[in-house]
C-alpha positions as CSV (number, residue, x, y, z in Angstrom):
1,M,91.0,91.0,64.5
2,D,93.8,92.4,66.7
3,K,94.9,90.6,69.8
4,V,94.9,92.7,73.0
5,P,97.5,91.6,75.5
6,I,96.2,91.5,79.1
7,K,98.7,92.0,82.0
8,Q,97.9,90.7,85.4
9,N,99.3,92.1,88.6
10,R,98.6,91.1,92.2
11,V,97.7,94.2,94.2
12,Q,97.5,92.6,97.6
13,L,97.4,89.1,98.8
14,I,94.0,88.3,97.4
15,E,93.3,91.2,95.0
16,K,94.3,91.2,91.3
17,V,94.3,93.8,88.5
18,Q,94.2,93.0,84.8
19,S,95.1,95.8,82.5
20,F,94.9,96.2,78.7
21,S,94.8,99.0,76.1
22,I,92.3,99.5,73.3
23,N,92.6,102.4,70.9
24,G,95.0,104.2,73.3
25,D,92.8,103.9,76.3
26,V,94.1,102.0,79.3
27,Y,91.5,99.7,80.9
28,K,91.9,98.1,84.4
29,F,89.7,95.4,85.9
30,E,90.3,95.0,89.6
31,K,88.8,92.2,91.7
32,D,88.8,92.2,95.4
33,Y,88.4,89.7,98.3
34,S,84.6,89.8,98.1
35,Y,84.6,88.6,94.5
36,S,83.4,92.0,93.3
37,G,85.1,94.0,90.5
38,T,85.7,97.5,89.2
39,L,86.4,98.5,85.7
40,K,88.3,101.7,85.0
41,I,89.3,103.5,81.8
42,N,92.3,105.9,82.2
43,D,91.8,105.7,86.0
44,N,88.1,106.7,85.8
45,K,85.6,104.2,87.2
46,I,83.1,103.2,84.5
47,A,81.6,100.0,85.9
48,I,81.2,97.8,89.0
49,I,80.1,94.3,89.3
50,R,79.0,92.4,92.5
51,N,78.4,88.8,93.3
52,L,75.0,88.8,95.1
53,D,75.3,85.2,96.2
54,N,78.5,85.8,98.3
55,T,80.1,82.6,97.0
56,N,83.7,82.1,95.8
57,I,82.9,79.4,93.2
58,N,81.8,79.9,89.6
59,L,78.2,78.8,90.3
60,T,76.7,82.2,91.1
61,Q,73.5,83.0,89.2
62,R,73.0,86.5,90.5
63,I,75.3,89.5,89.8
64,R,74.7,93.2,89.8
65,I,76.3,95.4,87.2
66,E,76.3,99.2,87.2
67,A,78.0,100.6,84.0
68,I,78.0,103.8,81.9
69,N,76.5,101.9,78.9
70,D,75.5,98.5,77.7
71,D,78.9,97.9,75.9
72,I,80.8,98.5,79.1
73,A,78.4,96.3,81.1
74,S,79.1,93.5,78.6
75,L,82.9,94.1,78.9
76,I,82.9,93.9,82.7
77,A,80.7,90.8,82.7
78,V,83.2,89.1,80.4
79,M,86.1,90.2,82.6
80,Y,84.3,89.0,85.7
81,Q,83.6,85.6,84.3
82,T,87.1,85.3,82.9
83,F,89.2,86.5,85.9
84,V,87.3,86.6,89.2
85,F,87.4,82.9,89.8
86,E,90.9,82.4,88.7
87,K,93.3,81.4,91.5
């Protein structure tokens, strides 16, 4: 299995973007101050995720995902759990 390096950039004071490439496509996961996230591929939005409990700790049980397919929904869920609560 190939390793995919993920670069993290701070966009504003409390927003972050993680970017990575798979098969020549550039993916970007951006989280914002409301603990929501957007996933883009080659700068086209393909999924969003929102914390419905409005908490900033990793105890939320309710999130809403809108994605172009189940694979992308799974990917944004992993990105969300991995990076949203990171300081």
